[in-house]
N, C-alpha and C positions, 0 to 999 in steps of 0.2 A: 436343298431347302429344308426350313425346320418344318419337324411336325407340329399338328396342335397339342400335344402333350410337353411339349418341349418349350413353347412357347413362353415369354414372362408372364405372370395372371395380368388380368384387367383390374384397373382401380375398383376398388370394392365400394359402389355408388348407391346399391340396393337401399331405399328406404328414405334418402334423401329429400325433403320435403319441396315439392314446386309450390305451395301454397301462395296465392298470391294476395297481395295488400291494395291492389287498386280494383276501382268498380269498373266494370264497363259496359257501357251504354250502345246499342245501337240505333243509331239518330235515323229518321224519316228519312232524313236527305240522305246518308251515307248509303242507309240500305237502296232507296232510288236511285243512286249513281251506278253499286254495283247491279243492278238488276238490269240498268239498263247496257251498262257494259256486256252482259249474256245476252242481251234479246228477251228478256222477259219484260213482262210488267208488275210492279210490285204486289204481293196480294193485297186484297183490299180489306180484308178481317187484321192489318197490322203485324201478321208473320214475317218476321224475317226471311231473307233468303238460306235455306240450309248451311251453305258454304261459310255462315258466321261461326259454325259449329269450331272450323279450325283457327280462324281469324280470331275470335275474341280468347279461345283458348290459350292461343299462343301469345296476343297479346298482354293478357291479363295473369298467368301464370308468375310466379313468384322470382323466376331467372330469364333473362334474355339467353337467345341462341348462344352468344359467348359465354353467358355463365352457367350454362350447361355443360358447353364443351370445356369450359375452364373446371369445375368438377370432375368431368372426367379424365383431365389431366389431358387435352387435345387442344390445338390450336383451332380457333375458327378460320382463321387464312389457309388451312389444308383442307378445306371444303367437307365440311359434313352434308351426309346426302340421304334424302327423304328415302327410305324404306316403304314404310307403308303405313297408312294411316285408317282408323274404323271408328265408326261413331254409332252408339244406340240413342236413340232420342228417346227421352221419357216424355218430354210433350214440344211442340214446337217452339222455336226462339220467337221472341217478339220486338220490335221495336218501341223504343222508350223503357225499356224494364231493365233496372241495374242487376249485375251479374259479379256474381265472384268466384274464382277458380281457385279449387284444392287438388291438390294431384302429389304425387310421388316417383322416385324414380322406382323403376320395376328391377332391373337390371343393366349389365353392360358384361357381353361373352365375348371373347377374344377369340377368334378362329382364321383360319386362312381361307382365301378365296384365289380361286384359278384367274381371275379377271383384276381384281384389286390387290392378291397378296394379301399381307394381315391386315387385318380390320377388325372393330370394335362393334358389336352390334348393341345399341342402348335401346330401352324399350321402358317408355313411361307413361302412365295415367293419369289423365286429367277430368276435372268433374266439374261442369258448368252449373252454379246453382243460383238462384231466385232468389230475393232478398227476404224471403220464410225460412233460408238455408235449405229448400227443397232442391233436390237433383233436377236438372232439365234435360241434361244429356252427361255423357261418359265417351271419352276418346280414349284410344291407346295408340300412341305413335313408336314407330320404329325408327331410329335415324342410323345410317352407315356411317364409320368414322374412319376412315383409310389410315392405316399405320405405316406410312411408308418409310419410316424411319427404322421399322422391325422387317423389312422385306429381306 
């Protein structure tokens, strides 16, 4: 078994921009459908379901899942896995409001796992911003990229 110190280095991806170019709007209809699927009624005040923190940032960031994997020199077909996702809301998400994403990759760390063998741990941060460029929320996501070819 190769020790962590003897593993080839992970690609240097820290600082790569994930700024989106597309605007994301949570429609009243989409929000109602999502709320119905979770067994809750849509908020009467126009607040969107909070899970849109993840949906909106992932859809509107500047790279697809395959694109993020590509910059990490990882084949998306090898199965990236969600490690964790955390969010801090500055204000509630609202239906009908245009949002943009700003973000970047914070780092990619290669290490060994007992269950997965060699893996890269990717951390990236996304900020969802309203039409005045005010931050509505910030999320930090961690993906695990199993490197079976290095096992």
